[in-house]
C-alpha positions as CSV (number, residue, x, y, z in Angstrom):
1,X,0.1,0.0,-0.1
2,X,1.2,3.5,-0.9
3,X,1.7,6.0,1.6
4,X,0.3,8.6,-0.2
5,X,-3.8,8.5,-0.9
6,X,-4.6,9.4,-4.8
7,X,-4.8,13.0,-4.3
8,X,-1.4,13.5,-2.4
9,X,0.3,11.8,-4.7
10,X,-0.9,14.2,-7.7
11,X,0.3,16.9,-5.8
12,X,4.0,14.9,-5.1
13,X,4.3,14.5,-8.5
14,X,3.3,18.0,-9.7
15,X,6.5,19.4,-7.4
16,X,9.2,20.4,-9.5
17,X,12.2,17.8,-9.5
18,X,9.4,14.9,-9.2
19,X,8.4,14.7,-12.6
20,X,8.3,11.1,-14.2
21,X,11.2,9.9,-16.2
22,X,10.7,10.7,-19.9
23,X,11.9,10.5,-23.0
24,X,15.1,12.7,-23.4
25,X,13.7,14.9,-26.3
26,X,16.8,16.7,-27.4
27,X,15.4,20.8,-26.8
28,X,17.5,23.5,-29.2
29,X,16.6,26.9,-27.8
30,X,17.1,29.3,-30.5
31,X,18.0,33.4,-28.9
32,X,15.5,36.2,-29.7
33,X,18.9,37.9,-31.5
34,X,19.0,34.9,-33.4
35,X,15.2,35.3,-34.5
36,X,15.5,38.4,-35.4
37,X,18.6,37.8,-38.0
38,X,16.9,35.3,-39.4
39,X,13.9,37.5,-39.7
40,X,16.0,40.3,-41.2
41,X,17.7,38.1,-43.6
42,X,14.4,37.0,-45.5
43,X,13.5,40.9,-45.1
44,X,16.2,41.4,-47.3
45,X,15.7,38.9,-49.6
46,X,12.1,40.5,-49.9
47,X,13.7,43.7,-50.6
48,X,15.8,42.2,-53.5
49,X,12.7,40.0,-54.9
50,X,10.9,43.7,-54.7
51,X,13.8,46.1,-56.5
52,X,13.7,42.9,-59.5
53,X,11.7,43.4,-62.9
54,X,8.8,42.0,-64.1
55,X,10.6,39.2,-66.6
56,X,13.5,38.1,-64.2
57,X,10.4,37.5,-61.0
58,X,9.2,35.4,-63.6
59,X,12.1,33.1,-63.5
60,X,11.7,32.5,-59.7
61,X,9.2,30.3,-58.3
62,X,6.6,32.5,-56.1
63,X,3.3,31.2,-55.3
64,X,0.1,33.9,-56.2
65,X,-0.2,35.7,-52.4
66,X,3.8,35.9,-52.6
67,X,3.7,37.1,-55.8
68,X,1.0,39.9,-55.4
69,X,2.5,41.2,-52.3
70,X,6.2,41.9,-54.4
71,X,3.7,43.7,-57.1
72,X,1.9,46.2,-54.6
73,X,5.3,46.8,-52.8
74,X,6.6,47.7,-56.1
75,X,3.7,50.2,-56.9
76,X,3.9,51.9,-53.1
77,X,6.0,53.9,-51.7
78,X,7.6,55.5,-48.0
79,X,6.0,54.1,-45.2
80,X,3.5,51.4,-47.0
81,X,6.3,50.2,-48.8
82,X,8.1,49.7,-45.4
83,X,5.2,47.7,-43.7
84,X,4.5,45.5,-47.1
85,X,8.2,44.5,-47.0
86,X,7.8,43.4,-43.2
87,X,4.6,41.8,-44.5
88,X,7.0,39.5,-47.3
89,X,9.3,38.9,-44.9
90,X,6.8,37.6,-43.1
91,X,5.5,35.2,-45.5
92,X,8.5,34.2,-46.3
93,X,9.1,32.8,-42.9
94,X,6.3,30.6,-43.8
95,X,7.9,29.4,-47.3
96,X,10.7,27.4,-48.2
97,X,12.7,30.0,-49.1
98,X,15.3,27.7,-50.8
99,X,14.4,27.0,-54.6
100,X,13.6,31.3,-54.4
101,X,17.3,32.0,-53.7
102,X,18.8,29.5,-56.0
103,X,16.7,31.1,-58.5
104,X,17.7,33.9,-57.4
105,X,21.5,33.5,-57.1
106,X,21.2,32.2,-60.6
107,X,19.8,35.8,-61.8
108,X,22.4,37.2,-59.9
109,X,25.1,35.0,-61.7
110,X,23.7,35.2,-65.4
111,X,24.0,38.8,-65.0
112,X,28.0,38.9,-63.0
113,X,28.5,36.7,-66.4
114,X,26.5,39.2,-69.0
115,X,28.5,41.8,-67.2
116,X,32.0,39.9,-67.4
117,X,31.8,39.1,-71.2
118,X,31.1,42.9,-71.7
119,X,34.3,43.5,-69.9
120,X,36.1,41.7,-72.4
121,X,34.8,42.9,-75.4
122,X,35.2,45.9,-74.0
123,X,39.2,45.4,-74.0
124,X,39.0,43.7,-77.0
125,X,37.7,47.0,-79.0
126,X,39.9,49.0,-76.6
127,X,42.6,46.7,-78.4
128,X,41.8,46.6,-81.8
129,X,41.5,50.5,-81.6
130,X,44.9,50.9,-80.2
131,X,47.0,48.1,-81.9
132,X,45.6,48.3,-85.9
133,X,46.2,44.9,-87.8
134,X,47.6,43.0,-85.5
135,X,44.9,43.2,-83.2
136,X,42.4,42.5,-85.6
137,X,44.5,39.0,-86.7
138,X,44.2,38.1,-82.9
139,X,40.1,38.8,-82.9
140,X,39.8,37.0,-85.6
141,X,41.6,33.9,-84.1
142,X,39.0,34.7,-81.4
143,X,36.1,34.6,-83.7
144,X,36.3,33.3,-87.5
145,X,33.1,33.9,-88.7
146,X,34.2,37.9,-88.3
147,X,34.9,40.0,-91.3
148,X,38.6,41.1,-91.4
149,X,37.7,43.6,-94.1
150,X,34.7,45.2,-92.3
151,X,36.4,45.4,-89.1
152,X,39.6,47.1,-90.1
153,X,37.2,50.1,-91.8
154,X,35.1,50.4,-88.6
155,X,39.0,50.2,-86.4
156,X,40.5,53.3,-88.9
157,X,37.0,55.4,-88.8
158,X,36.9,54.8,-84.9
159,X,40.9,55.7,-84.9
160,X,39.7,59.2,-87.2
161,X,37.1,59.8,-84.5
162,X,39.8,59.6,-82.2
163,X,41.8,61.9,-83.7
164,X,39.6,64.6,-84.3
165,X,37.6,64.5,-81.2
166,X,34.6,63.7,-82.7
167,X,31.5,61.2,-81.1
168,X,32.5,57.7,-80.6
169,X,29.9,56.5,-83.4
170,X,32.5,53.6,-85.2
171,X,33.5,52.8,-81.2
172,X,30.3,51.7,-80.9
173,X,29.7,49.8,-83.7
174,X,33.2,47.8,-83.1
175,X,31.3,46.6,-79.5
176,X,28.2,45.9,-81.3
177,X,29.6,44.1,-83.7
178,X,32.2,42.2,-81.1
179,X,29.0,41.4,-79.1
180,X,27.5,39.9,-82.4
181,X,30.3,37.4,-83.0
182,X,30.6,36.4,-79.8
183,X,27.1,35.4,-80.1
184,X,27.5,33.7,-83.3
185,X,30.0,31.8,-81.2
186,X,28.0,30.6,-78.8
């Protein structure tokens, strides 16, 4: 027989330190600061999404509610914008953001690649104008589809424009020509 009645046993079990043995599930405590940092990261992701253009947003996997919230944020200003960004951050907390972040990273990388290609073409154009026929031979080795005569003509015109302090029309034409050659080569 127990030394307690049923009511007394219940009272004794409810006291701290007298809990029945439970399975040891690990409880992971997250600090309030960490929760705030995570929310801030998602809010920043929302700002990035709002800054994107219509075509870029179509490439990112967004559900209808989130897309509508982003469209609204793109149209409003000042305090309403800030509140809408907060709402977008809150909406992102309830979603799997990994596919969204992956698509955004791919979009940024594509942009960075285009910028790198443009810088390469700009330096090639400058080399053409400064180097003359030797640089034309190098360009034609890179892009065999190029027309030597047309390239030589544009380079000479660009050199004359630079010497006469005229607007750089041929300079831009050379860049466009090199860009077209690079696109054909892909």
